[in-house]
N, C-alpha and C positions, 0 to 999 in steps of 0.2 A: 341286136347285141352296140354293132357301129355305130347305130345314131344312138347311142342313149349314153347318158354320162351314169348310167349304175351298172357294174361288173353286177352282181350276185342280186339275187330275189333266194325270198325265204317265203315259205310257202307252209303257214301256221290251218291246221284242221284237228279238229276231234277224232275219236277211233272211227267212228259211225261214218264220218268222209273219206277212209281214208282213200279209196278210191278213186273222190274227182281230185281228192290230194296227189294223190300220184299222177291226174291225166295234167292237171293243170304246169305242174310243178316238168313233164315232157314235152308237153309243147313252148314254157319256159326254156326249156333245155336244145331244141327246134330252135329257138332265136336267138342260141349265141351265149345265152345268157350262165353262170353257172347257176347250181341250184340246190338248195335244203329245202326239207319236208323238217315242219318243225310239231310233233306232236303234244296236241297239250293236251292236260286235267288228267296224265296220267296218274297218277296219283286215287283219282278215281279209276283210272278200270281194270276192270277185271280181267284177270290168269286168260283164259281162256280169249277175249275178245282183246286181247294183245297179242296175242299169241295168232291169229288169223289178221292181223296185223305188218305185224314184222311177216309174216309171208311173202305178203302182198308187192311190201315196201320192197323182199328179193328178188321180187321176179321182173322189177320196176330198171329201168335206166338211172332214178337220184341216181344222184351218189352219193350225197351228205348224207344226213338223217340223227333230228337231234334227238336227248332226253332235257324236257320241258320239264322245270318245277315250275308250272306256273302259280298254285296260293302260295307258294315261299313255305310250303310243310314239307318238306321235308329233311332227312336227317342224314349224314352218313354212311348207314348201312343201308338205305332204300337207293342211295344216286350209283353202292356201289352193287349192289346187284342187279340196279336197270343199266347200266353200261356191261357186266358183262351177260347180260339178258339176250343184250340189243347186239350186241359182239357175236353170238353165240349166229347169229342170228340172221344175221350180213352182216357176212366173215368181209366178203368185197367192197363195204362200205368203208367210211372214214364217219365217227362216230364227234359228234358235238355235244354241250356241252351248255345249257340258258336259265340261269338260276335265277330266282328274286327274293328276296330281301327280308319277311316281313318276320323272320325268327331272328335277325342277324349270321344267316345263315348260308347267306352267297356266296362269301370267300372262300372260309370251307371245305362246301361240298364243290365248288369250282373247282381246287387243291384236289377230292379225293379223286372227281373225273380228271385232274393231271397220271393221278395218284395209276389209273385204273383205263390209260394210254387216249382217253379222250385226243383232237388232236385239233377240233376248234373250240374253240371259248370264246363265249359271247362277255362282254363287257358291256361298260358305261363308264363316258368321266361324270365324277362326284357321284356316278349309280343311278346315276338318271333316268325315271323309267316312271312306270302305272305305278300309283300309289306305295308302296313302299321303296322300291325299285329296283335295280340291279346291281351284280357283280359293281362293286369301280374298278374303273381301269385301274389306276393309278394305281392301287393297292397294289393287282394282280400283275402290274407294271416293276414295283417293285421288290417285290414273291417271286417274279423271273429273272432277275439278276442275267438279263441275255442284252451282251454289251452294246446289240446291235437296235437294241431298244434302248431310246428313252423318255425319258421321267420329268429334266424339266422342261420341256415343250411343251406337256400334257397339265403341269401346272402352272404357266401362264394359262393354256387357254383355259382351263377352271378358271384362277382368281380374277381374270377378263371379262369375259360372257359366262360361262355356268352360272356359278358363284352366285352373279348382279339378280339372271333366272330368276338363283332360286326365289328373290323373295316376292316374286309376282307368283310365278311357278311350283305350289308344292309336291314333296318329292319326299320319298325317305324313312328310315324306320319311322313305327308310333306303334302307339301299342293297340290301335281297334285291327291294324293292319296283324303284329305279333298274335290276335287276338284267332282273329280270320285265318291267318298259318297255323297255330297250334291246334288249330277244328277241320283245319284242312277242308276246306270253304272259296269260294271265290269271293274276290278283296270287294266286288260292288261293295253290298252293303256298307264294307269300313269306308270305302272312298266317298259314300253317300251320309255318314256315317260323318268327315274328317267337311264336308261342307257344310253342316250344320251349327251352330248356334254350338251345341252341345259335344261340342266335340273332345273338351277336355275331362266329359264322365263318360269317363272308364269302364266304373261300374255296370251302369246303365248301360251300357254298351254290352259289359258279356250279360250280363243276365238277359237284353234284346237278341243275342247272340243263344245262349241258352234255351231260352223258351223256342228258336226255330228250328233249334235243334234236334225237340221235344216235335216238335210239328212235323216233322220225316221221317 
């Protein structure tokens, strides 16, 4: 870490990869990095598998564990339940929250995480992120009203760099992302749809996703 420009590394893994995720995270810890594990797609994980994963994390040296709403499908009740579950299983770990904005709930879900004592909060300028994007940092900073956090420099970066970038790289709330979020499905199908000439045909996408649901 002393030879790197990076301070913190995030190890993202699915529940069936938790042993590999822990091994990689501890390898990075040994190199001097601050490290967290983000357990992805937890909205699809059954309770037994989640409990087993949390037991493994509890025995590890990984200090930070994230609640991740990978599909932007969770509501505040889901966030509250999972944060409490993580805290009970991992009393010595810091719990973080990483929210996606498929149903425009990334900010409110992050606030729920704050209320439930999550102490690591993920956010991006103008909500920049895959598909529907993430919790917008500028809204989070405005909400926190902490004098040590300054909103004006963030707005300067957004105005001069991030907003112009959005003209070429599209992200943010859009109906196809809302549909995959509502169905608790990976946004890959919405991302593909948004790259097609039919991106504004919301009815056709909903019908396609409904047929996909029936096939499952």
